[in-house]
C-alpha positions in Angstrom: -10.5 -43.7 37.3 -12.2 -40.3 36.5 -10.1 -37.3 35.8 -10.5 -34.4 38.2 -12.7 -31.6 37.0 -11.1 -28.2 37.1 -12.5 -25.4 39.2 -15.5 -25.2 41.5 -18.9 -23.6 41.4 -19.0 -19.8 41.9 -20.9 -18.6 45.0 -22.7 -15.7 43.4 -26.3 -16.2 44.5 -27.0 -13.5 47.0 -29.9 -13.4 49.5 -32.5 -12.0 47.1 -31.6 -14.6 44.5 -31.8 -17.3 47.2 -35.2 -16.2 48.4 -36.4 -15.9 44.9 -35.3 -19.4 44.2 -37.3 -20.7 47.1 -40.5 -18.7 46.3 -40.1 -19.1 42.6 -39.8 -22.9 42.6 -42.6 -23.4 45.1 -45.2 -21.2 43.4 -45.8 -22.8 40.0 -49.2 -23.9 38.8 -50.5 -25.5 42.0 -52.2 -22.4 43.5 -54.1 -22.0 40.3 -55.3 -25.6 40.2 -55.5 -27.5 43.5 -58.4 -25.7 45.3 -60.9 -27.7 43.3 -59.3 -31.0 44.5 -59.1 -29.7 48.1 -62.8 -28.7 48.4 -63.9 -31.9 46.8 -61.8 -33.9 49.3 -62.9 -32.1 52.4 -66.3 -30.7 51.5 -65.6 -27.8 53.8 -64.1 -24.4 53.1 -62.7 -24.0 56.7 -61.0 -27.4 56.3 -59.5 -26.2 53.0 -57.9 -23.3 54.9 -56.8 -25.7 57.6 -55.1 -27.9 55.0 -53.2 -24.9 53.7 -52.1 -24.0 57.2 -51.1 -27.5 58.2 -49.3 -28.0 54.8 -47.6 -24.6 55.3 -46.5 -25.4 58.8 -45.1 -28.8 57.7 -43.2 -27.0 54.9 -41.8 -24.5 57.4 -40.8 -27.4 59.6 -39.0 -28.9 56.6 -37.3 -25.5 55.8 -36.2 -25.1 59.5 -34.7 -28.6 59.4 -33.0 -28.2 56.0 -31.6 -24.8 57.1 -29.4 -26.6 59.7 -28.3 -29.2 57.1 -27.7 -26.6 54.4 -25.7 -24.3 56.7 -23.6 -27.2 58.0 -23.1 -28.9 54.6 -23.3 -26.0 52.0 -22.5 -28.1 49.0 -24.2 -28.7 45.6 -26.7 -31.6 45.7 -29.0 -30.9 48.6 -30.6 -34.1 49.8 -28.0 -36.1 47.9 -25.4 -34.7 50.2 -27.5 -35.0 53.4 -28.4 -38.7 52.7 -24.8 -39.5 51.8 -23.4 -38.0 55.0 -26.0 -39.3 57.4 -26.5 -42.8 56.1 -24.3 -44.0 53.2 -23.4 -43.1 49.6 -26.0 -45.6 48.5 -28.9 -43.6 49.8 -27.5 -40.4 48.3 -27.3 -42.3 45.0 -30.9 -43.5 45.2 -32.1 -40.0 45.7 -29.9 -38.5 42.9 -30.9 -41.3 40.5 -34.6 -40.7 41.2 -34.3 -36.9 40.7 -32.3 -37.1 37.5 -34.3 -39.7 35.6 -37.8 -39.2 37.0 -38.7 -36.6 39.7 -36.8 -33.5 38.7 -36.8 -34.2 34.9 -40.5 -35.1 35.0 -41.3 -32.0 37.0 -39.4 -29.8 34.4 -41.3 -31.6 31.6 -44.6 -31.1 33.4 -44.0 -27.4 34.1 -42.9 -26.6 30.5 -46.1 -28.4 29.2 -48.2 -26.4 31.7 -46.6 -23.2 30.3 -47.5 -24.2 26.8 -51.0 -25.2 27.9 -51.7 -21.7 29.2 -50.1 -20.2 26.0 -52.9 -21.9 23.9 -55.3 -19.5 25.5 -53.6 -16.8 23.4 -52.5 -19.0 20.4 -55.1 -21.8 20.0 -53.2 -23.2 17.0 -50.5 -24.5 19.4 -52.8 -27.4 20.2 -52.6 -28.8 16.7 -50.9 -32.1 16.0 -48.3 -31.9 13.3 -47.1 -35.5 13.3 -48.5 -38.8 14.4 -46.4 -41.9 14.8 -48.6 -45.0 14.5 -46.8 -47.1 17.1 -48.2 -48.0 20.6 -45.6 -45.8 22.4 -47.8 -42.8 23.3 -49.7 -42.2 26.5 -52.0 -45.1 27.3 -50.4 -47.3 24.7 -51.8 -45.3 21.8 -50.0 -43.6 18.9 -47.4 -41.0 19.7 -48.8 -37.6 18.7 -46.5 -34.5 18.4 -48.1 -31.1 18.7 -46.9 -27.5 18.4 -47.7 -27.2 22.1 -45.0 -29.7 22.8 -42.6 -27.8 20.5 -43.1 -24.7 22.6 -42.6 -26.6 25.8 -39.3 -28.0 24.5 -38.2 -24.6 23.2 -38.8 -23.1 26.6 -36.7 -25.8 28.3 -33.9 -25.3 25.8 -34.0 -21.5 26.3 -33.8 -21.7 30.1 -31.1 -24.4 29.8 -29.1 -21.9 27.7 -29.7 -19.1 30.3 -28.3 -21.3 33.1 -25.5 -22.7 30.9 -24.3 -19.1 30.4 -23.8 -18.4 34.1 -25.4 -18.9 37.5 -25.4 -15.1 38.0 -27.6 -14.7 34.8 -29.9 -17.6 36.0 -30.2 -15.9 39.4 -31.0 -12.5 37.9 -33.8 -14.1 35.7 -35.1 -15.8 38.8 -35.3 -12.6 40.8 -37.0 -10.7 37.9 -39.6 -13.2 37.1 -40.3 -14.1 40.8 -40.9 -10.3 41.4 -43.3 -10.2 38.4 -45.1 -13.3 39.6 -45.6 -11.9 43.1 -46.9 -8.6 41.6 -49.4 -10.3 39.5 -50.5 -12.7 42.3 -51.0 -9.6 44.6 -53.1 -7.9 41.9 -55.3 -11.1 41.6 -55.7 -11.4 45.3 -56.6 -7.7 45.8 -59.0 -7.9 42.8 -60.8 -10.8 44.4 -61.0 -9.5 48.0 -62.1 -6.1 46.9 -64.7 -7.4 44.4 -68.2 -6.2 45.0 -69.5 -9.6 43.8 -68.0 -11.6 46.7 -69.6 -12.9 49.9 -67.7 -13.5 53.2 -70.3 -16.2 54.0 -68.6 -18.4 51.4 -65.7 -18.8 53.8 -67.9 -21.0 56.0 -69.6 -22.9 53.2 -69.6 -26.6 52.4 -70.6 -29.1 49.8 -71.7 -32.7 50.0 -68.7 -35.1 49.9 -67.5 -38.0 51.9 -65.0 -35.7 53.7 -63.8 -37.1 57.0 -60.2 -37.6 58.1 -59.3 -39.4 54.9 -60.7 -36.4 52.9 -58.7 -33.9 54.9 -55.5 -35.9 54.5 -56.1 -36.1 50.7 -56.5 -32.3 50.7 -53.3 -32.0 52.7 -51.4 -34.1 50.1 -52.8 -31.7 47.4 -51.6 -28.7 49.5 -48.1 -30.3 50.0 -47.9 -30.8 46.2 -48.5 -27.0 45.8 -45.8 -26.3 48.4 -43.4 -28.7 46.8 -40.1 -27.1 45.6 -39.1 -25.3 48.9 -36.1 -27.7 49.1 -34.7 -26.8 45.7 -32.4 -24.1 47.1 -30.4 -26.7 49.0 -29.6 -28.4 45.7 -27.8 -25.2 44.6 -26.1 -24.6 48.0 -22.7 -24.6 46.2 -23.7 -21.5 44.3 -25.0 -19.5 47.3 -22.9 -16.7 48.7 -22.4 -16.7 52.5 -24.4 -20.0 52.7 -24.2 -20.2 56.5 -26.4 -17.1 56.7 -28.3 -16.9 53.4 -29.5 -20.6 53.2 -31.4 -20.5 56.5 -32.7 -17.0 55.8 -34.0 -17.9 52.3 -35.5 -21.2 53.3 -37.4 -19.9 56.3 -38.5 -16.5 54.9 -39.4 -18.0 51.5 -41.6 -20.7 53.0 -43.4 -18.4 55.4 -44.1 -15.9 52.6 -45.5 -18.6 50.3 -47.9 -19.8 53.0 -49.2 -16.3 53.5 -49.7 -16.0 49.7 -51.6 -19.3 49.4 -53.9 -18.4 52.3 -54.6 -15.0 50.8 -55.3 -16.4 47.4 -57.7 -19.0 48.8 -59.5 -16.3 50.7 -59.9 -14.4 47.5 -61.1 -17.5 45.5 -63.8 -18.5 48.0 -64.9 -14.9 48.6 -65.8 -14.5 44.9 -66.8 -18.1 44.2 -69.1 -20.3 46.3 -67.6 -23.7 47.2 -69.9 -25.6 44.8 -68.5 -23.5 41.9 -64.9 -24.0 43.0 -65.6 -27.8 43.1 -66.5 -27.7 39.4 -63.7 -25.4 38.2 -60.4 -26.7 36.9 -58.8 -23.3 36.8 -60.3 -21.5 39.9 -58.2 -18.3 39.6 -59.2 -17.8 35.9 -62.9 -18.4 36.8 -62.7 -15.9 39.6 -61.1 -13.2 37.4 -63.5 -13.9 34.6 -66.4 -13.3 37.0 -64.8 -10.0 38.0 -63.4 -8.7 34.7 -64.7 -11.0 32.0 -62.3 -12.2 29.3 -59.6 -9.7 30.3 -59.5 -11.2 33.8 -59.0 -14.7 32.4 -56.2 -13.4 30.2 -54.5 -11.8 33.2 -54.6 -15.1 35.1 -53.2 -17.0 32.1 -50.3 -14.5 31.9 -49.7 -14.8 35.7 -49.7 -18.6 35.4 -47.2 -18.5 32.6 -44.9 -16.1 34.4 -45.3 -18.2 37.6 -44.4 -21.4 35.7 -41.5 -19.7 33.9 -39.9 -18.7 37.2 -40.5 -22.2 38.8 -39.0 -23.9 35.7 -35.9 -21.7 35.7 -35.3 -22.4 39.4 -35.8 -26.1 38.9 -33.2 -26.2 36.1 -30.8 -24.1 38.0 -31.1 -26.3 41.2 -31.8 -29.7 39.6 -28.7 -29.7 37.5 -26.5 -29.6 40.6 -27.7 -33.1 41.6 -26.1 -35.2 38.8 -23.1 -32.7 39.0 -22.6 -33.6 42.7 -23.0 -37.4 42.0 -20.5 -37.2 39.2 -18.0 -35.4 41.5 -18.3 -38.3 43.9 -17.7 -40.8 41.1 -21.3 -42.0 41.2 -22.5 -40.8 37.8 -21.2 -40.2 34.3 -18.0 -38.4 34.9 -18.6 -35.6 32.3 -21.6 -34.5 34.3 -19.1 -33.3 37.0 -17.2 -30.9 34.8 -17.5 -27.2 35.2 -17.5 -25.0 32.0 -14.1 -23.2 31.9 -15.7 -19.9 30.7 -19.1 -19.8 32.3 -18.3 -21.6 35.6 -21.5 -23.7 35.4 -22.1 -27.5 35.5 -22.8 -27.3 31.7 -22.8 -31.0 30.9 -25.2 -31.7 33.8 -27.5 -29.0 32.6 -27.6 -30.4 29.1 -28.2 -34.0 30.4 -31.1 -33.0 32.7 -32.9 -30.7 30.3 -32.3 -33.0 27.3 -33.9 -35.9 29.1 -36.8 -33.6 30.3 -37.3 -32.5 26.6 -37.6 -36.2 25.6 -40.2 -36.8 28.4 -42.2 -33.9 27.0 -42.4 -35.6 23.6 -43.1 -39.0 25.1 -46.0 -37.6 27.2 -45.2 -40.0 30.0 -43.8 -37.6 32.6 -47.0 -37.4 34.7 -47.1 -41.2 34.8 -43.5 -41.5 35.8 -43.8 -38.7 38.4 -46.8 -40.5 40.0 -44.7 -43.6 40.3 -41.9 -42.0 42.4 -44.0 -39.8 44.7 -44.1 -42.7 47.2 -40.3 -43.2 47.2 -39.5 -39.5 47.0 -41.3 -38.8 50.2 -39.5 -41.6 51.9 -36.3 -39.9 50.9 -37.6 -36.5 52.1 -38.4 -37.9 55.5 -35.0 -39.6 55.7 -33.3 -36.3 54.7 -35.1 -34.5 57.6 -34.1 -37.3 60.0 -30.5 -36.7 58.9 -30.5 -33.7 61.3 -31.0 -36.1 64.2 -28.6 -38.7 62.8 -25.8 -36.2 62.1 -26.1 -34.7 65.6 -25.3 -38.1 67.0 -22.8 -39.3 64.4 -21.0 -36.0 63.9 -21.4 -33.9 67.1 -18.4 -31.6 66.3 -19.7 -30.7 62.8 -19.9 -26.9 62.6 -23.6 -25.8 62.7 -23.9 -22.0 62.1 -27.7 -22.5 62.4 -29.5 -25.0 64.5 -33.1 -26.0 63.9 -35.5 -24.1 66.0 -37.7 -26.4 68.1 -35.3 -29.4 67.7 -36.2 -32.3 67.8 -39.9 -31.6 67.6 -39.8 -29.6 64.4 -37.9 -32.3 62.4 -40.2 -34.9 64.0 -43.2 -33.1 62.8 -41.9 -33.0 59.2 -40.9 -36.7 59.4 -44.5 -37.5 60.6 -46.0 -35.5 57.7 -43.7 -37.3 55.2 -44.7 -40.6 56.7 -48.4 -39.7 56.3 -47.9 -38.9 52.6 -46.1 -42.3 52.1 -48.8 -44.3 53.8 -51.6 -42.4 52.0 -49.9 -43.0 48.6 -49.4 -46.7 49.4 -53.1 -47.1 50.3 -54.5 -45.1 47.4 -52.0 -46.1 44.7 -50.3 -49.4 45.6 -49.6 -50.3 42.0 -47.9 -47.0 41.3 -45.9 -47.1 44.5 -44.6 -50.6 43.7 -43.8 -49.7 40.1 -42.0 -46.6 41.4 -39.8 -48.7 43.7 -39.0 -51.0 40.8 -38.1 -48.0 38.6 -35.8 -46.6 41.2 -34.2 -50.0 41.9 -33.2 -50.1 38.2 -30.4 -47.7 39.1 -28.9 -50.0 41.7 -26.6 -51.9 39.2 -25.2 -48.6 38.1 -24.4 -47.7 41.7 -22.3 -50.8 42.1 -20.7 -50.1 38.8 -19.7 -46.6 39.8 -19.2 -46.8 43.6 -15.5 -47.7 43.5 -14.5 -44.8 41.4 -12.3 -42.2 43.1 -14.0 -39.0 44.3 -13.2 -36.0 42.0 
């Protein structure tokens, strides 16, 4: 039987830190990368804008839905708590297991690698391989190559783990500062694009030759939803939010709306300066836009903005993601040490070390993208189930205090559930092998659930 862990999390994240956590974890590298995929899928610039709008509205629907859940159940763990309360501890465990070993850890590894990738624009030597292990354990079954770029990615993970280990107030302050810097740089990039004398408003109605159609639009929508991903991270850190009944709904809704406005403004700037055919050939559309306006200096500005953007998203992901194994351990459904709170810093220190340590190993393995692809299918099933928890809990627990109730209920939750179902079906059709392997990967945790489920709640 696990020993009780002393203390509880400190509710020190105020409204600014909460909003910064929402914005900072949504805006990572997606807005710098996905426009290429979106125009290639749709073939139409107006349809790209429509995909951003639809994806943003679905995100807002999710935020409105989670706002009710977060205000009613303001505990660490987010979806883990909602699934546990609405359905059963098993579904909460499935979500937590997926996040800990693949989704959240893989996302952290991917963002840290993205930061190091942009850093090579300033220090090209980071791309050098310093060690090669001639065993078929690397990506694609090849040898495992270790580069200085990977060392930088791991060093960044360790640094931000230390920041969040030292206190949630410090982690929140870092989040506010770097989110503000991110928004300032993004605003400068957008203004530079829209005020550029090299742009043409006619690009906004342009098109390219692609298959397009409904399937193409939906593929672009999936890309947009990937860029919007992360809006739910605040709910994972609900146990650290001050006045959660007020600040959780406020931050979720305001943060999601602001991000949608930023993404639309950025896309307007991109397509104003660059014709759709050029965007379709550009991996880093923001850098290409700024290079066209300011030359090499402009590209450097975008690389700096991307690094700051990823830094803030990574910090927020570590702060929020570590609360999931912590919450599982407090329920007796994970390694019990993960449920301990540091006696000095008041943080889930062991959980932070476990999550970031595993993410660092994924960086070196180079397999985080593959693993993340595997669980997208199952993750969106669980997102849809979490949104449906609003409906389930209103029926099962009608007397539960709900300081905030979802605006537009039940249509708003239904819209998000429909969107999540569309992502699931699309993934199953386009990547049936990955979807199946993802379910197998997640199912590997089921024996651990039955091993832990009878342990007493901390």
